PyMOL CGO cylinders between C-alpha atoms (Angstrom):
from pymol import cmd
from pymol.cgo import CYLINDER

trace = [
    CYLINDER, 16.09, -10.04, 20.19, 15.50, -8.02, 17.00, 0.3, 1, 1, 1, 1, 1, 1,
    CYLINDER, 15.50, -8.02, 17.00, 12.80, -10.42, 15.80, 0.3, 1, 1, 1, 1, 1, 1,
    CYLINDER, 12.80, -10.42, 15.80, 11.00, -10.28, 19.17, 0.3, 1, 1, 1, 1, 1, 1,
    CYLINDER, 11.00, -10.28, 19.17, 11.10, -6.47, 19.07, 0.3, 1, 1, 1, 1, 1, 1,
    CYLINDER, 11.10, -6.47, 19.07, 9.68, -6.46, 15.52, 0.3, 1, 1, 1, 1, 1, 1,
    CYLINDER, 9.68, -6.46, 15.52, 6.82, -8.75, 16.57, 0.3, 1, 1, 1, 1, 1, 1,
    CYLINDER, 6.82, -8.75, 16.57, 5.97, -6.52, 19.55, 0.3, 1, 1, 1, 1, 1, 1,
    CYLINDER, 5.97, -6.52, 19.55, 6.01, -3.37, 17.42, 0.3, 1, 1, 1, 1, 1, 1,
    CYLINDER, 6.01, -3.37, 17.42, 3.79, -5.03, 14.81, 0.3, 1, 1, 1, 1, 1, 1,
    CYLINDER, 3.79, -5.03, 14.81, 1.27, -6.07, 17.46, 0.3, 1, 1, 1, 1, 1, 1,
    CYLINDER, 1.27, -6.07, 17.46, 1.08, -2.48, 18.72, 0.3, 1, 1, 1, 1, 1, 1,
    CYLINDER, 1.08, -2.48, 18.72, 0.83, -0.92, 15.27, 0.3, 1, 1, 1, 1, 1, 1,
    CYLINDER, 0.83, -0.92, 15.27, -1.70, -3.39, 13.91, 0.3, 1, 1, 1, 1, 1, 1,
    CYLINDER, -1.70, -3.39, 13.91, -3.82, -3.03, 16.99, 0.3, 1, 1, 1, 1, 1, 1,
    CYLINDER, -3.82, -3.03, 16.99, -3.82, 0.77, 16.83, 0.3, 1, 1, 1, 1, 1, 1,
    CYLINDER, -3.82, 0.77, 16.83, -3.83, 1.41, 13.08, 0.3, 1, 1, 1, 1, 1, 1,
    CYLINDER, -3.83, 1.41, 13.08, -6.66, 3.31, 11.45, 0.3, 1, 1, 1, 1, 1, 1,
    CYLINDER, -6.66, 3.31, 11.45, -8.55, 2.12, 8.41, 0.3, 1, 1, 1, 1, 1, 1,
    CYLINDER, -8.55, 2.12, 8.41, -7.41, 3.43, 5.08, 0.3, 1, 1, 1, 1, 1, 1,
    CYLINDER, -7.41, 3.43, 5.08, -9.47, 5.06, 2.43, 0.3, 1, 1, 1, 1, 1, 1,
    CYLINDER, -9.47, 5.06, 2.43, -11.34, 3.35, -0.35, 0.3, 1, 1, 1, 1, 1, 1,
    CYLINDER, -11.34, 3.35, -0.35, -9.58, 2.61, -3.62, 0.3, 1, 1, 1, 1, 1, 1,
    CYLINDER, -9.58, 2.61, -3.62, -9.59, 5.42, -6.13, 0.3, 1, 1, 1, 1, 1, 1,
    CYLINDER, -9.59, 5.42, -6.13, -8.83, 3.52, -9.29, 0.3, 1, 1, 1, 1, 1, 1,
    CYLINDER, -8.83, 3.52, -9.29, -10.93, 4.46, -12.27, 0.3, 1, 1, 1, 1, 1, 1,
    CYLINDER, -10.93, 4.46, -12.27, -11.02, 0.77, -13.29, 0.3, 1, 1, 1, 1, 1, 1,
    CYLINDER, -11.02, 0.77, -13.29, -13.75, -1.21, -11.56, 0.3, 1, 1, 1, 1, 1, 1,
    CYLINDER, -13.75, -1.21, -11.56, -12.89, -4.45, -9.81, 0.3, 1, 1, 1, 1, 1, 1,
    CYLINDER, -12.89, -4.45, -9.81, -14.63, -7.58, -11.10, 0.3, 1, 1, 1, 1, 1, 1,
    CYLINDER, -14.63, -7.58, -11.10, -17.74, -8.63, -9.21, 0.3, 1, 1, 1, 1, 1, 1,
    CYLINDER, -17.74, -8.63, -9.21, -16.98, -10.84, -6.26, 0.3, 1, 1, 1, 1, 1, 1,
    CYLINDER, -16.98, -10.84, -6.26, -13.25, -10.11, -6.32, 0.3, 1, 1, 1, 1, 1, 1,
    CYLINDER, -13.25, -10.11, -6.32, -11.64, -9.49, -2.97, 0.3, 1, 1, 1, 1, 1, 1,
    CYLINDER, -11.64, -9.49, -2.97, -7.96, -8.70, -2.47, 0.3, 1, 1, 1, 1, 1, 1,
    CYLINDER, -7.96, -8.70, -2.47, -8.19, -9.93, 1.11, 0.3, 1, 1, 1, 1, 1, 1,
    CYLINDER, -8.19, -9.93, 1.11, -9.36, -13.34, -0.08, 0.3, 1, 1, 1, 1, 1, 1,
    CYLINDER, -9.36, -13.34, -0.08, -6.98, -13.43, -3.02, 0.3, 1, 1, 1, 1, 1, 1,
    CYLINDER, -6.98, -13.43, -3.02, -9.73, -12.42, -5.48, 0.3, 1, 1, 1, 1, 1, 1,
    CYLINDER, -9.73, -12.42, -5.48, -7.31, -10.12, -7.29, 0.3, 1, 1, 1, 1, 1, 1,
    CYLINDER, -7.31, -10.12, -7.29, -5.54, -13.24, -8.54, 0.3, 1, 1, 1, 1, 1, 1,
    CYLINDER, -5.54, -13.24, -8.54, -8.69, -13.98, -10.60, 0.3, 1, 1, 1, 1, 1, 1,
    CYLINDER, -8.69, -13.98, -10.60, -8.05, -10.92, -12.77, 0.3, 1, 1, 1, 1, 1, 1,
    CYLINDER, -8.05, -10.92, -12.77, -4.30, -10.64, -13.40, 0.3, 1, 1, 1, 1, 1, 1,
    CYLINDER, -4.30, -10.64, -13.40, -4.66, -8.18, -16.28, 0.3, 1, 1, 1, 1, 1, 1,
    CYLINDER, -4.66, -8.18, -16.28, -6.76, -5.85, -14.14, 0.3, 1, 1, 1, 1, 1, 1,
    CYLINDER, -6.76, -5.85, -14.14, -4.41, -6.21, -11.19, 0.3, 1, 1, 1, 1, 1, 1,
    CYLINDER, -4.41, -6.21, -11.19, -1.50, -5.09, -13.37, 0.3, 1, 1, 1, 1, 1, 1,
    CYLINDER, -1.50, -5.09, -13.37, -3.26, -1.95, -14.58, 0.3, 1, 1, 1, 1, 1, 1,
    CYLINDER, -3.26, -1.95, -14.58, -5.41, -0.72, -11.67, 0.3, 1, 1, 1, 1, 1, 1,
    CYLINDER, -5.41, -0.72, -11.67, -4.76, 0.24, -8.09, 0.3, 1, 1, 1, 1, 1, 1,
    CYLINDER, -4.76, 0.24, -8.09, -5.67, -2.89, -6.07, 0.3, 1, 1, 1, 1, 1, 1,
    CYLINDER, -5.67, -2.89, -6.07, -8.93, -3.15, -4.21, 0.3, 1, 1, 1, 1, 1, 1,
    CYLINDER, -8.93, -3.15, -4.21, -9.07, -2.35, -0.51, 0.3, 1, 1, 1, 1, 1, 1,
    CYLINDER, -9.07, -2.35, -0.51, -9.17, -5.54, 1.60, 0.3, 1, 1, 1, 1, 1, 1,
    CYLINDER, -9.17, -5.54, 1.60, -12.44, -6.20, 3.44, 0.3, 1, 1, 1, 1, 1, 1,
    CYLINDER, -12.44, -6.20, 3.44, -10.77, -5.65, 6.83, 0.3, 1, 1, 1, 1, 1, 1,
    CYLINDER, -10.77, -5.65, 6.83, -9.67, -2.12, 5.85, 0.3, 1, 1, 1, 1, 1, 1,
    CYLINDER, -9.67, -2.12, 5.85, -13.15, -0.66, 5.38, 0.3, 1, 1, 1, 1, 1, 1,
    CYLINDER, -13.15, -0.66, 5.38, -13.63, 2.65, 7.21, 0.3, 1, 1, 1, 1, 1, 1,
    CYLINDER, -13.63, 2.65, 7.21, -15.44, 2.36, 10.53, 0.3, 1, 1, 1, 1, 1, 1,
    CYLINDER, -15.44, 2.36, 10.53, -18.59, 4.41, 11.18, 0.3, 1, 1, 1, 1, 1, 1,
    CYLINDER, -18.59, 4.41, 11.18, -16.71, 6.61, 13.65, 0.3, 1, 1, 1, 1, 1, 1,
    CYLINDER, -16.71, 6.61, 13.65, -14.13, 7.45, 10.96, 0.3, 1, 1, 1, 1, 1, 1,
    CYLINDER, -14.13, 7.45, 10.96, -16.46, 7.89, 7.98, 0.3, 1, 1, 1, 1, 1, 1,
    CYLINDER, -16.46, 7.89, 7.98, -15.98, 11.67, 7.54, 0.3, 1, 1, 1, 1, 1, 1,
    CYLINDER, -15.98, 11.67, 7.54, -14.61, 12.40, 4.04, 0.3, 1, 1, 1, 1, 1, 1,
    CYLINDER, -14.61, 12.40, 4.04, -11.93, 14.84, 5.22, 0.3, 1, 1, 1, 1, 1, 1,
    CYLINDER, -11.93, 14.84, 5.22, -8.94, 14.73, 7.56, 0.3, 1, 1, 1, 1, 1, 1,
    CYLINDER, -8.94, 14.73, 7.56, -8.36, 17.10, 10.46, 0.3, 1, 1, 1, 1, 1, 1,
    CYLINDER, -8.36, 17.10, 10.46, -6.18, 19.30, 8.20, 0.3, 1, 1, 1, 1, 1, 1,
    CYLINDER, -6.18, 19.30, 8.20, -9.00, 19.63, 5.63, 0.3, 1, 1, 1, 1, 1, 1,
    CYLINDER, -9.00, 19.63, 5.63, -7.51, 17.30, 3.01, 0.3, 1, 1, 1, 1, 1, 1,
    CYLINDER, -7.51, 17.30, 3.01, -9.64, 14.62, 1.43, 0.3, 1, 1, 1, 1, 1, 1,
    CYLINDER, -9.64, 14.62, 1.43, -9.17, 11.05, 2.67, 0.3, 1, 1, 1, 1, 1, 1,
    CYLINDER, -9.17, 11.05, 2.67, -9.43, 9.92, -0.95, 0.3, 1, 1, 1, 1, 1, 1,
    CYLINDER, -9.43, 9.92, -0.95, -6.82, 11.06, -3.44, 0.3, 1, 1, 1, 1, 1, 1,
    CYLINDER, -6.82, 11.06, -3.44, -7.50, 11.84, -7.08, 0.3, 1, 1, 1, 1, 1, 1,
    CYLINDER, -7.50, 11.84, -7.08, -8.03, 8.75, -9.26, 0.3, 1, 1, 1, 1, 1, 1,
    CYLINDER, -8.03, 8.75, -9.26, -4.79, 6.98, -10.11, 0.3, 1, 1, 1, 1, 1, 1,
    CYLINDER, -4.79, 6.98, -10.11, -3.60, 6.64, -13.71, 0.3, 1, 1, 1, 1, 1, 1,
    CYLINDER, -3.60, 6.64, -13.71, -3.45, 3.08, -15.00, 0.3, 1, 1, 1, 1, 1, 1,
    CYLINDER, -3.45, 3.08, -15.00, -0.18, 1.25, -14.48, 0.3, 1, 1, 1, 1, 1, 1,
    CYLINDER, -0.18, 1.25, -14.48, 1.91, 0.20, -17.46, 0.3, 1, 1, 1, 1, 1, 1,
    CYLINDER, 1.91, 0.20, -17.46, 2.36, -3.59, -17.20, 0.3, 1, 1, 1, 1, 1, 1,
    CYLINDER, 2.36, -3.59, -17.20, 5.97, -4.56, -17.63, 0.3, 1, 1, 1, 1, 1, 1,
    CYLINDER, 5.97, -4.56, -17.63, 7.15, -1.13, -16.48, 0.3, 1, 1, 1, 1, 1, 1,
    CYLINDER, 7.15, -1.13, -16.48, 5.10, -0.02, -13.45, 0.3, 1, 1, 1, 1, 1, 1,
    CYLINDER, 5.10, -0.02, -13.45, 2.53, -1.38, -11.02, 0.3, 1, 1, 1, 1, 1, 1,
    CYLINDER, 2.53, -1.38, -11.02, 0.60, 0.49, -8.32, 0.3, 1, 1, 1, 1, 1, 1,
    CYLINDER, 0.60, 0.49, -8.32, -0.07, -0.36, -4.68, 0.3, 1, 1, 1, 1, 1, 1,
    CYLINDER, -0.07, -0.36, -4.68, -1.34, 1.29, -1.53, 0.3, 1, 1, 1, 1, 1, 1,
    CYLINDER, -1.34, 1.29, -1.53, 1.30, 2.09, 1.11, 0.3, 1, 1, 1, 1, 1, 1,
    CYLINDER, 1.30, 2.09, 1.11, -0.27, -0.53, 3.40, 0.3, 1, 1, 1, 1, 1, 1,
    CYLINDER, -0.27, -0.53, 3.40, 0.42, -3.26, 0.83, 0.3, 1, 1, 1, 1, 1, 1,
    CYLINDER, 0.42, -3.26, 0.83, 4.03, -3.13, 2.08, 0.3, 1, 1, 1, 1, 1, 1,
    CYLINDER, 4.03, -3.13, 2.08, 3.07, -3.62, 5.73, 0.3, 1, 1, 1, 1, 1, 1,
    CYLINDER, 3.07, -3.62, 5.73, 2.72, -1.17, 8.61, 0.3, 1, 1, 1, 1, 1, 1,
    CYLINDER, 2.72, -1.17, 8.61, 5.10, 1.82, 8.86, 0.3, 1, 1, 1, 1, 1, 1,
    CYLINDER, 5.10, 1.82, 8.86, 7.01, 0.21, 11.74, 0.3, 1, 1, 1, 1, 1, 1,
    CYLINDER, 7.01, 0.21, 11.74, 7.86, -2.69, 9.44, 0.3, 1, 1, 1, 1, 1, 1,
    CYLINDER, 7.86, -2.69, 9.44, 8.95, -0.46, 6.55, 0.3, 1, 1, 1, 1, 1, 1,
    CYLINDER, 8.95, -0.46, 6.55, 11.42, 1.48, 8.73, 0.3, 1, 1, 1, 1, 1, 1,
    CYLINDER, 11.42, 1.48, 8.73, 11.54, 4.46, 6.35, 0.3, 1, 1, 1, 1, 1, 1,
    CYLINDER, 11.54, 4.46, 6.35, 11.59, 2.46, 3.11, 0.3, 1, 1, 1, 1, 1, 1,
    CYLINDER, 11.59, 2.46, 3.11, 8.67, 4.39, 1.63, 0.3, 1, 1, 1, 1, 1, 1,
    CYLINDER, 8.67, 4.39, 1.63, 8.55, 7.44, 3.87, 0.3, 1, 1, 1, 1, 1, 1,
    CYLINDER, 8.55, 7.44, 3.87, 6.14, 8.55, 6.56, 0.3, 1, 1, 1, 1, 1, 1,
    CYLINDER, 6.14, 8.55, 6.56, 2.53, 7.28, 6.66, 0.3, 1, 1, 1, 1, 1, 1,
    CYLINDER, 2.53, 7.28, 6.66, 1.13, 10.80, 6.27, 0.3, 1, 1, 1, 1, 1, 1,
    CYLINDER, 1.13, 10.80, 6.27, 1.23, 13.30, 3.39, 0.3, 1, 1, 1, 1, 1, 1,
    CYLINDER, 1.23, 13.30, 3.39, 4.76, 13.82, 2.08, 0.3, 1, 1, 1, 1, 1, 1,
    CYLINDER, 4.76, 13.82, 2.08, 4.23, 17.57, 1.87, 0.3, 1, 1, 1, 1, 1, 1,
    CYLINDER, 4.23, 17.57, 1.87, 3.61, 17.81, 5.63, 0.3, 1, 1, 1, 1, 1, 1,
    CYLINDER, 3.61, 17.81, 5.63, 6.47, 17.90, 8.14, 0.3, 1, 1, 1, 1, 1, 1,
    CYLINDER, 6.47, 17.90, 8.14, 4.96, 16.37, 11.26, 0.3, 1, 1, 1, 1, 1, 1,
    CYLINDER, 4.96, 16.37, 11.26, 2.65, 13.58, 12.29, 0.3, 1, 1, 1, 1, 1, 1,
    CYLINDER, 2.65, 13.58, 12.29, 0.26, 15.52, 14.53, 0.3, 1, 1, 1, 1, 1, 1,
    CYLINDER, 0.26, 15.52, 14.53, -2.93, 13.98, 13.21, 0.3, 1, 1, 1, 1, 1, 1,
    CYLINDER, -2.93, 13.98, 13.21, -6.28, 12.98, 14.68, 0.3, 1, 1, 1, 1, 1, 1,
    CYLINDER, -6.28, 12.98, 14.68, -7.10, 9.26, 15.24, 0.3, 1, 1, 1, 1, 1, 1,
    CYLINDER, -7.10, 9.26, 15.24, -9.53, 9.03, 12.29, 0.3, 1, 1, 1, 1, 1, 1,
    CYLINDER, -9.53, 9.03, 12.29, -7.27, 10.72, 9.75, 0.3, 1, 1, 1, 1, 1, 1,
    CYLINDER, -7.27, 10.72, 9.75, -6.51, 8.54, 6.70, 0.3, 1, 1, 1, 1, 1, 1,
    CYLINDER, -6.51, 8.54, 6.70, -3.90, 9.10, 4.02, 0.3, 1, 1, 1, 1, 1, 1,
    CYLINDER, -3.90, 9.10, 4.02, -4.43, 7.60, 0.59, 0.3, 1, 1, 1, 1, 1, 1,
    CYLINDER, -4.43, 7.60, 0.59, -0.75, 7.13, -0.29, 0.3, 1, 1, 1, 1, 1, 1,
    CYLINDER, -0.75, 7.13, -0.29, 0.16, 5.12, -3.37, 0.3, 1, 1, 1, 1, 1, 1,
    CYLINDER, 0.16, 5.12, -3.37, 3.37, 3.26, -4.17, 0.3, 1, 1, 1, 1, 1, 1,
    CYLINDER, 3.37, 3.26, -4.17, 4.74, 2.97, -7.71, 0.3, 1, 1, 1, 1, 1, 1,
    CYLINDER, 4.74, 2.97, -7.71, 6.95, -0.07, -8.23, 0.3, 1, 1, 1, 1, 1, 1,
    CYLINDER, 6.95, -0.07, -8.23, 8.99, 0.62, -11.37, 0.3, 1, 1, 1, 1, 1, 1,
    CYLINDER, 8.99, 0.62, -11.37, 11.58, -1.14, -13.49, 0.3, 1, 1, 1, 1, 1, 1,
    CYLINDER, 11.58, -1.14, -13.49, 15.10, 0.29, -13.46, 0.3, 1, 1, 1, 1, 1, 1,
    CYLINDER, 15.10, 0.29, -13.46, 15.89, 3.94, -12.86, 0.3, 1, 1, 1, 1, 1, 1,
    CYLINDER, 15.89, 3.94, -12.86, 12.94, 6.25, -12.21, 0.3, 1, 1, 1, 1, 1, 1,
    CYLINDER, 12.94, 6.25, -12.21, 12.51, 8.34, -15.34, 0.3, 1, 1, 1, 1, 1, 1,
    CYLINDER, 12.51, 8.34, -15.34, 10.85, 11.73, -15.76, 0.3, 1, 1, 1, 1, 1, 1,
    CYLINDER, 10.85, 11.73, -15.76, 7.88, 10.28, -17.65, 0.3, 1, 1, 1, 1, 1, 1,
    CYLINDER, 7.88, 10.28, -17.65, 7.01, 7.91, -14.79, 0.3, 1, 1, 1, 1, 1, 1,
    CYLINDER, 7.01, 7.91, -14.79, 7.45, 10.66, -12.21, 0.3, 1, 1, 1, 1, 1, 1,
    CYLINDER, 7.45, 10.66, -12.21, 5.16, 12.94, -14.25, 0.3, 1, 1, 1, 1, 1, 1,
    CYLINDER, 5.16, 12.94, -14.25, 2.54, 10.22, -14.77, 0.3, 1, 1, 1, 1, 1, 1,
    CYLINDER, 2.54, 10.22, -14.77, 2.38, 9.43, -11.06, 0.3, 1, 1, 1, 1, 1, 1,
    CYLINDER, 2.38, 9.43, -11.06, 3.00, 12.90, -9.67, 0.3, 1, 1, 1, 1, 1, 1,
    CYLINDER, 3.00, 12.90, -9.67, 2.64, 14.00, -6.08, 0.3, 1, 1, 1, 1, 1, 1,
    CYLINDER, 2.64, 14.00, -6.08, 0.43, 17.09, -6.12, 0.3, 1, 1, 1, 1, 1, 1,
    CYLINDER, 0.43, 17.09, -6.12, -0.20, 18.82, -2.79, 0.3, 1, 1, 1, 1, 1, 1,
    CYLINDER, -0.20, 18.82, -2.79, -3.76, 18.19, -1.65, 0.3, 1, 1, 1, 1, 1, 1,
    CYLINDER, -3.76, 18.19, -1.65, -4.54, 15.83, -4.56, 0.3, 1, 1, 1, 1, 1, 1,
    CYLINDER, -4.54, 15.83, -4.56, -2.22, 12.82, -4.71, 0.3, 1, 1, 1, 1, 1, 1,
    CYLINDER, -2.22, 12.82, -4.71, 0.80, 11.37, -2.93, 0.3, 1, 1, 1, 1, 1, 1,
    CYLINDER, 0.80, 11.37, -2.93, 2.98, 8.82, -4.72, 0.3, 1, 1, 1, 1, 1, 1,
    CYLINDER, 2.98, 8.82, -4.72, 6.08, 7.05, -3.40, 0.3, 1, 1, 1, 1, 1, 1,
    CYLINDER, 6.08, 7.05, -3.40, 8.49, 5.25, -5.72, 0.3, 1, 1, 1, 1, 1, 1,
    CYLINDER, 8.49, 5.25, -5.72, 10.53, 2.08, -5.32, 0.3, 1, 1, 1, 1, 1, 1,
    CYLINDER, 10.53, 2.08, -5.32, 12.57, 0.13, -7.83, 0.3, 1, 1, 1, 1, 1, 1,
    CYLINDER, 12.57, 0.13, -7.83, 11.34, -3.38, -8.52, 0.3, 1, 1, 1, 1, 1, 1,
    CYLINDER, 11.34, -3.38, -8.52, 14.35, -5.30, -7.16, 0.3, 1, 1, 1, 1, 1, 1,
    CYLINDER, 14.35, -5.30, -7.16, 14.51, -3.17, -3.99, 0.3, 1, 1, 1, 1, 1, 1,
    CYLINDER, 14.51, -3.17, -3.99, 10.80, -3.85, -3.41, 0.3, 1, 1, 1, 1, 1, 1,
    CYLINDER, 10.80, -3.85, -3.41, 11.16, -7.62, -3.82, 0.3, 1, 1, 1, 1, 1, 1,
    CYLINDER, 11.16, -7.62, -3.82, 14.23, -7.80, -1.57, 0.3, 1, 1, 1, 1, 1, 1,
    CYLINDER, 14.23, -7.80, -1.57, 12.33, -5.92, 1.14, 0.3, 1, 1, 1, 1, 1, 1,
    CYLINDER, 12.33, -5.92, 1.14, 9.23, -8.12, 0.76, 0.3, 1, 1, 1, 1, 1, 1,
    CYLINDER, 9.23, -8.12, 0.76, 11.23, -11.36, 0.77, 0.3, 1, 1, 1, 1, 1, 1,
    CYLINDER, 11.23, -11.36, 0.77, 12.91, -10.32, 4.03, 0.3, 1, 1, 1, 1, 1, 1,
    CYLINDER, 12.91, -10.32, 4.03, 9.67, -9.36, 5.77, 0.3, 1, 1, 1, 1, 1, 1,
    CYLINDER, 9.67, -9.36, 5.77, 7.84, -12.48, 4.58, 0.3, 1, 1, 1, 1, 1, 1,
    CYLINDER, 7.84, -12.48, 4.58, 10.67, -14.65, 5.95, 0.3, 1, 1, 1, 1, 1, 1,
    CYLINDER, 10.67, -14.65, 5.95, 10.54, -12.82, 9.30, 0.3, 1, 1, 1, 1, 1, 1,
    CYLINDER, 10.54, -12.82, 9.30, 6.79, -13.41, 9.55, 0.3, 1, 1, 1, 1, 1, 1,
    CYLINDER, 6.79, -13.41, 9.55, 7.07, -17.16, 8.87, 0.3, 1, 1, 1, 1, 1, 1,
    CYLINDER, 7.07, -17.16, 8.87, 7.39, -17.86, 12.62, 0.3, 1, 1, 1, 1, 1, 1,
    CYLINDER, 7.39, -17.86, 12.62, 5.25, -18.01, 14.67, 0.3, 1, 1, 1, 1, 1, 1,
    CYLINDER, 5.25, -18.01, 14.67, 3.18, -19.37, 11.80, 0.3, 1, 1, 1, 1, 1, 1,
    CYLINDER, 3.18, -19.37, 11.80, -0.28, -18.03, 12.69, 0.3, 1, 1, 1, 1, 1, 1,
    CYLINDER, -0.28, -18.03, 12.69, 0.46, -14.82, 14.61, 0.3, 1, 1, 1, 1, 1, 1,
    CYLINDER, 0.46, -14.82, 14.61, 0.70, -12.61, 11.51, 0.3, 1, 1, 1, 1, 1, 1,
    CYLINDER, 0.70, -12.61, 11.51, -0.88, -14.83, 8.87, 0.3, 1, 1, 1, 1, 1, 1,
    CYLINDER, -0.88, -14.83, 8.87, -3.07, -12.14, 7.27, 0.3, 1, 1, 1, 1, 1, 1,
    CYLINDER, -3.07, -12.14, 7.27, -0.17, -9.66, 7.10, 0.3, 1, 1, 1, 1, 1, 1,
    CYLINDER, -0.17, -9.66, 7.10, 2.13, -12.29, 5.60, 0.3, 1, 1, 1, 1, 1, 1,
    CYLINDER, 2.13, -12.29, 5.60, -0.50, -13.20, 2.99, 0.3, 1, 1, 1, 1, 1, 1,
    CYLINDER, -0.50, -13.20, 2.99, -0.91, -9.56, 2.04, 0.3, 1, 1, 1, 1, 1, 1,
    CYLINDER, -0.91, -9.56, 2.04, 2.85, -9.13, 1.58, 0.3, 1, 1, 1, 1, 1, 1,
    CYLINDER, 2.85, -9.13, 1.58, 2.95, -12.36, -0.44, 0.3, 1, 1, 1, 1, 1, 1,
    CYLINDER, 2.95, -12.36, -0.44, 0.20, -11.03, -2.73, 0.3, 1, 1, 1, 1, 1, 1,
    CYLINDER, 0.20, -11.03, -2.73, 2.17, -7.81, -3.22, 0.3, 1, 1, 1, 1, 1, 1,
    CYLINDER, 2.17, -7.81, -3.22, 5.26, -9.86, -4.05, 0.3, 1, 1, 1, 1, 1, 1,
    CYLINDER, 5.26, -9.86, -4.05, 3.41, -12.09, -6.54, 0.3, 1, 1, 1, 1, 1, 1,
    CYLINDER, 3.41, -12.09, -6.54, 1.83, -9.06, -8.20, 0.3, 1, 1, 1, 1, 1, 1,
    CYLINDER, 1.83, -9.06, -8.20, 5.23, -7.46, -8.74, 0.3, 1, 1, 1, 1, 1, 1,
    CYLINDER, 5.23, -7.46, -8.74, 6.56, -10.69, -10.26, 0.3, 1, 1, 1, 1, 1, 1,
    CYLINDER, 6.56, -10.69, -10.26, 3.59, -10.90, -12.60, 0.3, 1, 1, 1, 1, 1, 1,
    CYLINDER, 3.59, -10.90, -12.60, 3.25, -7.25, -13.58, 0.3, 1, 1, 1, 1, 1, 1,
    CYLINDER, 3.25, -7.25, -13.58, 6.87, -6.08, -13.63, 0.3, 1, 1, 1, 1, 1, 1,
    CYLINDER, 6.87, -6.08, -13.63, 8.81, -9.29, -14.32, 0.3, 1, 1, 1, 1, 1, 1,
    CYLINDER, 8.81, -9.29, -14.32, 12.61, -9.38, -14.44, 0.3, 1, 1, 1, 1, 1, 1,
]
cmd.load_cgo(trace, "trace")
């Protein structure tokens, strides 16, 4: 029953989700690389340092191309600092699946400094996730700081992230084709963590 409920919720969320903002990394992606097609695997060193590229299917639609949200905040956060391979690696919130799948793991899918979710349909929130090794230290928190109106970072310890991803990937294994693109995205996130912040 729980698995059927999860599948129904995912169908609703994926069907109604809005596109996310463009990547804000200050490191350019290699020509022809596409995270949606697994192109990020062609540049492992880059993938470990820069915020990953936005998949082709997440490009903003024409109707939602305004640069600001209904509350006046920018849809694109300040450029992200480079990750520190072996210690930290950066992702977008969506790289961990839709909010209904995360069930509070990384917080709400809107700015962490706002209380409610009363947003307009085209609002987009450029929320980043820092996967880190061991306890979160002050230096990592300062490097990837949440600053109201500029940047929003969420933190998760490496082993907690991989346990979560392994569970969701296993749940999406059946039916095999219903959530193939979502499963592949979670698998890429999982592989990236293994490569960039190994045990």
